[in-house]
C-alpha positions in Angstrom: 22.6 13.8 30.1 21.9 15.5 26.8 23.6 18.9 26.3 21.7 20.1 23.3 18.0 20.2 22.3 16.8 19.8 18.7 13.2 20.8 18.0 11.4 19.6 14.8 7.7 19.9 13.9 6.8 16.2 13.4 7.0 13.2 15.8 8.0 10.8 13.0 10.8 13.3 11.9 11.9 13.4 15.6 12.2 9.6 15.7 14.3 9.5 12.6 16.6 12.3 13.8 17.0 10.8 17.3 18.6 7.7 15.6 21.2 9.9 13.8 22.3 11.9 16.9 24.2 10.7 19.9 23.4 11.0 23.6 24.4 14.6 23.7 21.2 15.5 21.8 17.6 15.4 22.8 15.0 15.6 20.0 11.5 16.9 20.6 8.5 17.6 18.3 6.3 20.7 18.4 3.7 18.9 16.4 3.4 21.7 13.8 2.7 25.3 14.9 2.5 26.2 18.5 0.8 29.6 17.9 -1.5 30.8 15.2 -4.2 33.3 14.4 -7.4 32.6 16.3 -10.1 30.6 14.5 -13.0 32.5 16.0 -12.2 36.0 14.7 -10.1 37.9 12.1 -7.1 38.1 14.3 -5.5 40.9 12.4 -5.5 44.5 13.6 -6.1 46.4 10.4 -5.8 49.8 12.2 -2.3 48.9 13.7 -0.2 48.0 10.6 -2.1 44.7 10.3 -0.5 43.3 13.4 -1.3 39.6 13.7 -2.9 38.6 17.0 -1.1 35.3 17.5 -2.2 33.0 20.3 -1.3 29.5 21.6 -3.2 26.9 19.7 -5.7 25.0 21.7 -4.0 21.9 23.2 -0.5 23.2 22.6 0.2 24.7 26.0 1.3 21.3 27.3 3.6 20.9 24.3 5.1 24.3 24.9 5.6 23.6 28.6 7.3 20.4 27.7 9.6 22.2 25.2 10.5 24.9 27.8 11.3 22.2 30.4 13.5 20.3 28.0 15.3 23.6 27.0 16.0 24.8 30.5 19.3 23.0 31.1 20.5 22.7 27.5 23.6 24.5 26.2 22.2 25.0 22.7 18.8 24.9 21.1 18.6 23.9 17.5 15.3 24.7 15.6 14.9 22.3 12.7 11.4 22.5 11.1 11.2 22.1 7.3 13.3 24.4 5.2 10.5 26.7 3.9 8.5 29.7 4.9 6.2 27.6 7.0 9.1 26.0 8.8 10.7 29.4 9.4 7.5 30.6 11.0 7.3 27.5 13.3 11.0 28.1 14.3 10.4 31.8 14.9 7.4 31.3 17.2 9.0 28.5 19.2 12.1 30.8 19.7 9.8 33.6 20.9 7.9 31.3 23.4 11.1 29.7 24.7 12.3 33.2 25.7 16.0 32.5 25.4 18.3 35.2 24.1 21.4 33.2 23.5 22.4 29.9 21.8 19.2 29.5 19.9 20.0 28.4 16.3 18.2 27.6 13.1 19.3 24.4 11.2 18.0 23.4 7.8 18.4 20.2 5.8 16.7 19.1 2.5 17.0 15.4 3.4 16.9 13.5 6.7 20.1 11.5 6.5 22.9 11.2 9.0 25.3 13.2 6.9 22.9 16.0 6.1 21.7 16.3 9.7 25.1 16.4 11.3 26.4 18.8 8.7 23.5 21.2 9.4 24.2 21.0 13.1 27.8 21.9 12.5 26.8 25.0 10.5 23.8 26.5 12.3 22.4 29.9 11.2 20.1 32.5 12.5 16.3 32.5 11.9 15.7 34.2 8.5 13.5 37.2 9.3 12.7 37.8 5.6 11.4 34.2 5.3 9.3 34.7 8.4 7.9 38.0 7.2 6.9 36.4 3.9 5.0 33.8 5.7 3.4 36.4 8.0 2.3 38.3 4.9 0.8 35.2 3.4 -1.1 34.3 6.6 -2.4 37.9 7.0 -3.3 38.2 3.3 -5.3 34.9 3.4 -6.9 35.8 6.6 -8.1 39.2 5.3 -9.6 37.7 2.3 -11.0 34.5 3.8 -12.4 35.9 7.0 -14.0 39.0 5.4 -15.5 37.6 2.2 -16.7 34.3 3.7 -19.2 36.0 6.1 -20.5 38.0 3.2 -21.3 34.7 1.4 -23.0 33.5 4.5 -25.2 36.6 4.4 -25.9 36.5 0.7 -26.0 32.8 -0.1 -25.9 30.4 2.9 -23.9 29.6 5.9 -20.9 27.3 5.7 -19.5 28.8 2.5 -15.9 30.0 2.2 -13.7 32.1 -0.1 -10.0 32.1 -0.3 -7.3 34.1 -2.1 -6.2 31.1 -4.1 -9.1 28.6 -3.8 -11.6 31.0 -5.3 -9.3 31.5 -8.3 -9.0 27.7 -8.7 -12.7 27.4 -8.8 -13.0 30.2 -11.3 -10.5 28.4 -13.6 -12.8 25.3 -13.5 -15.9 27.4 -14.1 -14.3 29.2 -17.0 -13.2 25.9 -18.6 -16.8 24.6 -18.3 -18.2 27.7 -20.0 -15.7 27.2 -22.8 -16.9 23.6 -23.2 -20.6 24.6 -23.1 -20.0 27.4 -25.6 -17.8 25.3 -27.9 -19.0 25.0 -31.5 -17.5 21.9 -33.1 -15.9 22.4 -36.6 -16.0 19.7 -39.2 -12.8 18.7 -41.0 -11.7 15.7 -43.0 -8.5 13.7 -43.3 -7.4 11.4 -46.2 -5.1 8.4 -45.8 -3.6 6.4 -48.6 -2.7 2.8 -48.0 0.3 2.0 -50.2 2.7 -0.7 -51.2 6.3 -0.2 -52.4 8.5 -2.6 -54.3 9.3 -4.4 -51.0 7.4 -4.9 -47.7 6.0 -3.7 -45.5 2.8 -2.0 -46.8 2.5 1.5 -45.2 0.1 4.4 -44.7 0.6 8.0 -45.8 -1.5 11.0 -44.8 -2.5 13.9 -47.0 0.1 16.5 -46.0 0.1 19.3 -48.6 -2.3 20.7 -51.2 -0.3 22.3 -53.9 2.2 24.3 -51.8 0.1 24.8 -48.7 0.4 22.5 -45.7 -2.7 21.0 -44.0 -2.8 22.1 -40.4 -6.6 22.1 -39.6 -6.4 25.8 -38.7 -5.3 27.9 -41.7 -6.0 25.2 -44.2 -8.2 22.2 -43.8 -10.6 20.0 -45.7 -13.8 21.5 -44.4 -16.5 19.1 -45.6 -17.3 16.0 -47.5 -17.7 17.8 -50.8 -14.1 19.1 -50.6 -12.9 15.7 -49.6 -14.7 14.1 -52.6 -13.2 16.8 -55.0 -9.7 15.9 -53.8 -10.4 12.1 -54.2 -11.6 12.9 -57.8 -8.2 14.5 -58.4 -6.5 11.3 -57.4 -8.4 9.2 -59.8 -5.9 7.5 -62.1 -3.1 9.6 -60.6 0.5 8.2 -60.6 2.0 7.8 -57.1 5.7 8.7 -57.1 8.2 9.2 -54.3 9.1 12.8 -54.3 11.4 13.0 -51.3 13.0 10.7 -48.8 14.6 12.1 -45.7 16.3 10.2 -42.9 17.8 11.8 -39.9 18.7 11.0 -36.3 16.3 12.3 -33.7 17.1 12.5 -30.0 14.7 12.4 -27.2 15.9 13.8 -23.9 14.8 12.8 -20.4 12.5 14.8 -18.2 14.0 16.8 -15.3 13.8 15.5 -11.8 10.6 15.9 -9.9 9.4 19.1 -8.4 6.2 19.0 -6.3 3.7 19.7 -9.0 5.3 17.3 -11.5 5.3 14.5 -8.8 1.6 15.1 -8.2 0.8 15.1 -11.9 2.8 11.9 -12.6 1.5 10.0 -9.6 -2.0 10.9 -10.9 -1.2 9.7 -14.5 0.7 6.5 -13.6 -0.6 5.5 -10.2 -4.1 7.1 -10.1 -3.3 8.9 -6.8 -4.8 12.2 -6.0 -2.4 15.0 -5.0 -3.3 14.8 -1.3 -2.6 11.1 -1.2 0.7 11.6 -3.1 1.9 14.2 -0.6 0.9 12.1 2.4 3.0 9.2 1.1 5.9 11.5 0.1 5.9 13.1 3.6 6.4 9.6 5.2 9.2 8.8 2.7 10.9 12.1 3.6 10.6 11.9 7.4 11.8 8.3 7.6 10.9 4.7 7.1 12.2 1.9 9.4 14.5 -0.3 7.3 15.3 -3.2 9.6 18.8 -3.2 10.9 19.4 0.2 9.2 16.8 1.8 11.5 14.8 4.8 10.4 16.0 6.3 7.0 14.7 9.3 5.2 14.4 8.0 1.7 13.6 11.1 -0.4 14.6 14.8 -0.2 12.2 17.5 0.9 9.0 17.1 -1.2 7.7 20.7 -1.3 10.0 22.3 -3.8 9.9 24.1 -7.2 13.7 23.7 -7.8 15.3 21.2 -10.2 18.7 21.6 -8.7 20.7 18.5 -7.8 23.6 18.5 -5.3 27.0 17.6 -6.6 27.2 14.6 -4.2 24.0 13.2 -5.5 25.1 13.7 -9.1 28.4 11.8 -8.4 26.4 8.9 -6.8 23.9 8.5 -9.5 26.5 8.7 -12.3 28.4 5.9 -10.7 25.3 3.9 -10.3 24.3 4.3 -14.0 27.7 3.0 -15.2 27.6 0.0 -12.8 23.9 -0.9 -13.5 23.5 -0.1 -17.2 27.0 0.4 -18.7 29.2 3.3 -19.8 27.1 4.0 -22.9 24.2 5.1 -20.8 26.2 7.9 -19.1 26.6 11.3 -20.8 30.1 12.8 -20.7 28.9 15.7 -18.5 26.2 15.7 -15.7 22.9 17.2 -16.9 21.8 20.4 -15.2 18.2 21.6 -15.4 17.1 25.2 -15.3 14.5 26.0 -12.6 11.8 28.6 -13.2 12.5 32.2 -12.3 10.7 32.2 -8.9 11.9 28.8 -7.7 13.4 28.6 -4.2 16.8 27.2 -5.3 18.0 26.8 -1.8 16.0 23.5 -2.1 16.8 20.6 -4.3 14.6 18.6 -6.6 12.8 15.6 -5.2 15.2 12.7 -5.4 16.3 9.6 -3.4 18.6 10.5 -0.6 21.0 7.7 -1.3 21.7 5.4 -4.2 22.3 2.7 -1.6 18.6 2.2 -1.3 17.2 1.1 -4.7 13.5 0.2 -4.7 14.2 -3.6 -4.7 16.2 -3.3 -1.6 13.6 -1.5 0.5 10.5 -3.1 -1.0 10.0 -5.4 2.0 9.8 -2.4 4.4 7.4 -0.2 2.4 3.7 -0.5 1.9 2.5 -0.9 -1.7 1.7 2.8 -2.1 5.0 3.9 -0.5 6.9 1.6 -2.9 5.0 2.9 -5.9 5.8 6.6 -5.1 9.4 5.8 -4.1 10.0 3.8 -7.4 8.5 6.8 -9.3 11.0 9.2 -7.7 13.9 6.8 -8.0 13.3 6.1 -11.7 12.8 9.7 -12.7 16.0 10.8 -10.9 18.1 8.1 -12.4 16.7 8.6 -15.9 17.3 12.4 -15.8 21.1 11.8 -15.7 21.1 9.2 -18.5 21.9 9.7 -22.2 19.2 10.6 -24.7 17.3 8.0 -26.6 18.2 7.9 -30.3 15.9 7.2 -33.2 16.3 6.9 -36.9 13.3 8.9 -38.3 12.4 8.5 -41.9 9.8 10.7 -43.7 8.7 9.9 -47.3 6.8 12.4 -49.4 4.7 10.9 -52.2 3.4 13.0 -55.0 0.0 12.2 -56.5 -1.5 14.8 -58.9 -1.0 18.2 -57.1 -1.2 16.6 -53.7 1.6 15.4 -51.4 1.1 12.5 -48.9 3.6 11.9 -46.1 4.5 8.7 -44.3 6.7 8.8 -41.2 8.5 6.0 -39.5 10.7 6.0 -36.5 12.9 3.1 -35.3 14.8 3.2 -32.0 18.5 2.7 -32.3 19.5 3.2 -28.6 17.0 3.3 -25.7 19.1 5.6 -23.4 17.0 6.9 -20.5 13.9 5.1 -21.8 15.3 1.9 -20.4 14.5 3.3 -17.0 11.6 5.8 -17.3 9.4 7.7 -19.7 7.1 10.6 -18.7 3.4 10.0 -18.8 1.1 11.9 -21.0 -2.3 13.5 -20.1 -5.3 12.2 -22.0 -5.9 14.2 -25.2 -2.3 15.5 -25.4 -1.2 15.4 -29.0 1.8 13.2 -30.0 5.0 15.2 -29.9 7.0 15.7 -33.1 9.9 13.6 -31.8 7.5 10.7 -31.2 5.7 10.8 -34.6 5.8 7.4 -36.2 7.5 5.6 -33.3 7.8 1.9 -33.8 6.6 2.1 -37.5 9.0 0.8 -40.2 8.8 1.9 -43.8 9.9 0.0 -47.0 13.2 0.9 -48.6 12.3 3.6 -51.1 14.2 6.1 -53.3 13.2 9.3 -55.0 11.4 8.6 -58.3 10.2 5.2 -57.2 6.6 4.4 -58.1 4.3 3.0 -55.4 1.0 1.2 -55.7 -2.2 2.6 -54.3 -4.2 0.0 -52.4 -6.9 2.1 -50.9 -7.9 5.7 -50.1 -9.6 6.3 -46.8 -11.4 9.6 -46.2 -12.5 10.2 -42.6 -14.7 12.8 -41.0 -13.6 14.5 -37.8 -14.8 17.3 -35.5 -12.8 19.6 -33.4 -13.0 18.9 -29.7 -13.6 21.3 -26.8 -10.8 21.8 -24.3 -10.8 18.9 -21.8 -12.0 19.4 -18.2 -9.3 19.6 -15.6 -8.2 16.5 -13.7 -6.8 17.3 -10.2 -3.3 16.9 -11.6 -4.1 19.1 -14.7 -5.5 21.8 -12.4 -2.3 21.8 -10.4 -0.3 22.1 -13.7 -2.5 25.1 -14.7 -2.0 26.8 -11.3 1.7 26.3 -11.5 2.0 27.7 -15.0 0.0 30.7 -14.1 2.1 31.3 -10.9 -0.8 30.8 -8.5 0.0 29.2 -5.2 3.2 27.5 -4.2 4.3 23.8 -3.8 3.1 23.5 -0.2 -0.5 24.6 -1.2 -1.3 22.7 -4.4 -2.8 19.6 -2.8 -4.7 21.5 -0.2 -6.2 23.9 -2.8 -7.8 20.9 -4.6 -8.9 19.3 -1.4 -10.6 22.5 -0.1 -12.7 23.1 -3.3 -13.9 19.5 -3.4 -14.7 19.5 0.3 -16.7 22.8 0.0 -18.7 21.2 -2.9 -17.9 24.0 -5.3 -16.4 21.3 -7.6 -17.1 17.6 -8.0 -15.3 14.8 -9.8 -17.3 13.1 -12.6 -16.9 9.3 -13.3 -13.8 10.0 -15.5 -12.3 11.9 -12.5 -12.6 15.2 -14.2 -13.5 18.3 -12.2 -16.8 20.0 -12.9 -18.2 23.0 -11.1 -21.4 22.5 -9.1 -24.2 25.0 -9.5 -23.1 26.3 -6.1 -19.6 26.8 -7.4 -20.8 28.7 -10.4 -23.1 30.9 -8.4 -20.4 31.8 -5.8 -17.9 32.4 -8.6 -20.2 34.7 -10.5 -21.0 36.7 -7.3 -17.3 37.0 -6.4 -16.2 38.0 -9.9 -18.8 40.7 -9.9 -17.8 42.1 -6.6 -14.1 41.3 -6.3 -12.6 41.4 -9.9 -9.0 41.6 -8.6 -9.3 38.7 -6.1 -10.7 36.4 -8.7 -8.1 37.4 -11.3 -5.4 34.9 -12.0 -2.8 37.5 -13.0 -3.5 39.5 -9.9 -3.1 36.4 -7.7 0.1 35.5 -9.4 1.3 39.1 -8.9 0.7 38.7 -5.2 2.9 35.6 -5.2 5.7 37.7 -6.7 5.3 40.3 -4.0 5.6 37.6 -1.3 8.8 36.5 -3.1 10.1 40.1 -3.0 9.4 40.2 0.8 11.3 36.9 1.2 14.3 38.4 -0.7 14.2 41.5 1.5 13.2 43.8 -1.3 10.0 45.0 0.3 8.5 45.3 3.8 5.5 43.1 4.3 3.3 45.8 5.9 3.7 48.0 2.8 2.6 45.2 0.5 -0.5 44.4 2.7 -1.4 48.0 3.0 -1.3 48.5 -0.8 -3.5 45.4 -1.3 -6.0 46.3 1.5 -6.6 49.8 0.2 -8.5 48.6 -2.9 -9.8 45.4 -1.3 -11.6 47.4 1.4 -13.4 49.5 -1.2 -14.6 46.4 -3.0 -15.6 44.8 0.3 -17.7 47.8 1.3 -19.4 48.0 -2.1 -20.2 44.2 -2.1 -22.0 44.6 1.3 -24.7 46.6 -0.5 -24.4 45.7 -4.2 -23.8 41.9 -4.2 -27.1 40.2 -5.0 -28.6 38.1 -2.2 -30.0 34.6 -3.1 -30.3 33.4 0.5 -33.4 31.3 0.9 -34.4 31.9 -2.7 -32.2 29.5 -4.5 -30.9 29.8 -8.0 -33.6 30.5 -10.6 -34.1 28.0 -13.5 -36.3 27.9 -16.6 -38.2 24.9 -15.3 -41.7 24.9 -13.8 -43.0 22.7 -11.0 -45.0 19.7 -12.4 -47.4 19.9 -9.4 -48.2 23.7 -9.0 -46.6 25.3 -12.1 -44.4 27.6 -10.0 -40.8 28.2 -11.1 -38.2 25.6 -9.9 -35.0 26.8 -8.2 -31.7 25.1 -7.4 -31.1 24.7 -3.7 -28.3 23.1 -1.6 -28.7 20.6 1.2 -26.7 18.0 3.1 -26.7 15.7 0.0 -25.7 18.4 -2.4 -27.8 20.4 -4.9 -31.4 19.7 -5.9 -34.4 21.3 -7.6 -37.1 22.6 -5.3 -40.4 24.4 -5.9 -40.2 28.2 -5.3 -43.7 28.0 -3.7 -42.3 26.1 -0.7 -43.7 25.5 2.0 -47.1 25.4 0.2 -45.6 23.0 -2.4 -42.8 20.7 -1.3 -42.0 19.1 -4.7 -38.3 18.4 -5.1 -36.3 16.6 -7.9 -32.8 15.4 -8.4 -30.9 16.7 -11.4 -27.6 16.7 -13.3 -26.0 19.1 -15.8 -25.2 17.8 -19.2 -22.1 18.8 -21.3 -23.9 21.9 -22.5 -24.8 23.0 -19.0 -28.5 22.2 -19.3 -30.4 20.7 -16.4 -31.4 17.1 -16.9 -33.9 15.8 -14.4 -33.1 12.4 -13.0 -36.0 10.1 -13.7 -37.0 7.2 -11.5 -34.9 4.3 -12.7 -36.0 0.7 -12.3 -33.5 -1.9 -11.3 -33.5 -5.2 -13.4 -33.8 -7.3 -10.3 -37.2 -7.5 -8.5 -37.8 -7.1 -4.8 -36.7 -10.3 -3.1 -39.5 -9.9 -0.5 -42.6 -9.1 -2.6 -41.5 -9.4 -6.2 -42.4 -5.9 -7.2 -40.1 -3.5 -9.1 -37.0 -2.1 -7.3 -36.3 1.6 -8.1 -33.4 3.9 -7.3 -34.3 6.3 -4.6 -32.4 9.2 -2.9 -32.1 9.4 0.9 -30.1 10.9 3.7 -27.1 8.8 2.9 -27.3 9.0 -0.9 -28.8 6.7 -3.5 -30.2 3.3 -2.6 -32.6 0.7 -4.0 -36.1 0.7 -2.6 -39.2 -1.4 -3.3 -41.9 0.3 -5.5 -44.4 -1.2 -3.2 -43.5 1.2 -0.3 -44.9 1.7 2.3 -46.5 -1.8 2.2 -43.1 -3.3 1.5 -40.1 -1.5 3.1 -37.3 -3.6 1.6 -34.2 -1.5 0.8 -30.7 -2.5 -0.3 -27.4 -0.8 -1.0 -26.4 0.6 -4.3 -22.9 1.3 -3.2 -19.8 0.8 -5.4 -17.4 -2.0 -4.5 -15.1 -1.2 -1.6 -12.1 1.0 -2.4 -8.7 -0.2 -1.4 -6.5 2.1 0.7 -3.4 0.3 -0.5 -2.2 -0.6 3.1 -1.8 -3.9 4.8 -4.2 -4.6 7.7 -2.5 -3.8 11.0 -4.3 -6.6 12.8 -3.7 -9.7 10.7 -0.8 -8.4 8.5 -2.3 -10.1 5.5 -5.5 -8.4 4.4 -6.1 -5.2 2.5 -7.7 -2.3 4.3 -10.7 -1.0 2.3 -13.0 1.9 2.5 -16.5 0.5 3.0 -20.1 1.6 3.8 -22.2 0.6 6.8 -25.8 -0.4 6.4 -26.8 3.2 7.1 -24.4 4.5 4.5 -21.6 5.7 6.9 -18.0 5.3 5.7 -15.7 3.0 7.7 -12.5 1.2 7.1 -12.1 -2.6 7.5 -10.0 -5.6 6.5 -11.1 -7.5 3.3 -10.6 -10.8 5.1 -13.7 -10.2 7.2 -15.1 -12.3 9.0 -11.7 -14.0 9.5 -10.2 -10.7 10.5 -12.6 -8.2 12.3 -10.3 -5.1 12.0 -12.5 -2.0 11.6 -12.3 1.7 12.4 -14.5 4.8 11.6 -11.4 6.9 10.8 -8.8 6.3 8.1 -5.9 4.3 9.6 -2.3 5.5 9.2 0.4 2.9 9.4 2.6 4.7 11.9 3.3 3.3 15.3 1.9 5.3 18.3 4.9 7.2 19.8 3.3 6.9 23.3 2.3 3.2 23.6 3.8 1.6 20.5 0.4 0.5 18.9 0.9 -0.5 15.3 -1.3 2.2 13.8 -2.9 5.6 14.4 -6.1 7.0 12.9 -6.6 10.4 11.3 -9.7 12.6 11.3 -10.5 16.1 9.9 -13.2 18.2 11.5 -14.1 21.9 11.1 -13.5 22.5 14.8 -10.2 20.7 15.4 -8.7 20.5 11.9 -6.6 17.4 11.1 -5.9 15.2 14.1 -4.1 11.9 14.5 -4.8 9.8 17.6 -4.2 6.3 19.1 -7.3 4.0 19.3 -5.7 1.8 22.0 -7.8 1.9 25.1 -6.1 3.9 27.9 -3.4 5.4 25.7 -4.9 8.8 24.9 -2.2 9.9 22.4 -3.5 12.8 20.2 -1.5 14.8 17.7 -2.6 18.0 15.9 -1.5 17.9 12.3 -0.7 21.1 10.5 -2.7 21.7 7.3 -0.7 22.7 4.3 -2.8 25.9 3.8 -5.6 27.1 6.0 -7.6 28.8 3.4 -5.6 27.9 0.3 
């Protein structure tokens, strides 16, 4: 009979812990929060010190009764949700609902390993009231903003819209970037390269570096037009080319620090093409435990929601030993490398790292799905590399004088690969080459000062300055982190929310562009709530939440101070915010049928142009915005293949389920066919045949479903995305996950007669 009860928030985490603890411990899962603010109303008593009105979440009464029953005869209760504010709130509410006054303890661990779990149980603590208060303040703050501004948008624009303390700032960042791009005026500049030969090979290239004593930098000094470029070329006519300076020095390139949440999301996007939500879902599974054959369930990485780069001494000792054994003593620095976390980091956590050097990627590859192995390898390599020696390069720069101009050639040869043997950090598209990477892999001839070189060719080239790039999902998260907006647990959900609400869309290059709806809502909110939509103000609120966590401020005082000015803006917006409901957003276009103005409206399939004279005129058109923000009407496009039934032209049409091909002879010929892209792989093995690849596909009516690519040999198919986790109730090989507005994120078993259902906790309700 178990004497102690351990309560965690996740069934998979409970399964892993149960294998580490003996018969004296019973492990139960609360399946996330057991109480929360009501979904149907504000749930905050603004007249009574903002008292939150917590209630048992629908469907959780049975879970609570089960926990109370399990706790009744136990000597000690150990509350072990994740080690962050969210986890502290879960622990607090469970403790309150259990009603026990004695022997209820809080245990925290950053990794789910036998040693970490047992050590945490040997040193239990009390629930941290400051952490709980900080989480309460965040929930109340987000509820006040989201549940009071959103109804205003329903009234002024249309139902179904939402606003959030962080999500709305994220949309504004994207809108502001788009305005920068649209207003950008390209500036012309020229470069001049000289292709040269020395007394010995190889031939090399030097770029114009200095004009007289001024350095070209394309800002203060640049070659502005073709005439200036030609004038410089004329100066070089018959000029002698002489080596003025040769400088060789050793350069060191240092490894990147171990992963924090935002950096993991960015790197998984660059190197694996995974969006942040997908990356965090995979990392959650690696953290909570993977079945490794005879070793049982093992948590492979440390807690994945962190902004700390700290590494425990035990992990440092392990990885330093591994580096010597695998790569040799020359790859190990004399001292372990320590990385400084940013000021507001929760340094009680560690960086994201493997829990044990005993599980290199090649050892666990057979137990992981493709996507799990990809993320685990990324974490592993980054961690090992961060404790290796710097890479060393011999960098040579040669300055060559010609008339009053100086050209520079740079070459860099690797002398010792160091950490690069294991891992190098990815680079976002458009990022300039760093100084320590200039000329990498390029060798130069052996030249000395005073040597004469031969000019082979001068190559002038015209360039134009480029606007700032649009954000990718990963780049947006980087921007939010740098501005201090949000926290590690909210980054992925922020991006997911703004895409789901159709304020933002991804273009074919996977860059984020604001929709017309996103721009309209942002402009309305900026006009009425300048503080809420201000990045510095939002970051300041995060600092206040940190102060509450540190016990420096009471949460009610912080909320009262915020609400005082917010309520003034809210009351003013009720009367002064312009209403566009039913009218749409005005444009400069006129209806081709009745000459009335065209307006932008929003429907189930997104935004479209409609005649303002509706219902007398029902003319509508599809459109897109070009890079300058101008409306481009989508014309009827013919497909090269004729209709297979009647031989007439096939044209691209728009319907309830998106674009499709339809016969131009409609309604006489009603032939249609799909225009869908090839099926997208989910990167998981089919749970039915254990061979095929599960793909996201489209039914004949355009509905998304998930099926095996071995069809018809394997007929596995499900409407909801499959999750390769066994059902804790019946042992079925997989669960499915679905997100709805009513129930949120839910996982369930599809096996007939099982009935298992699990409410998943969203990372941030309103982001």
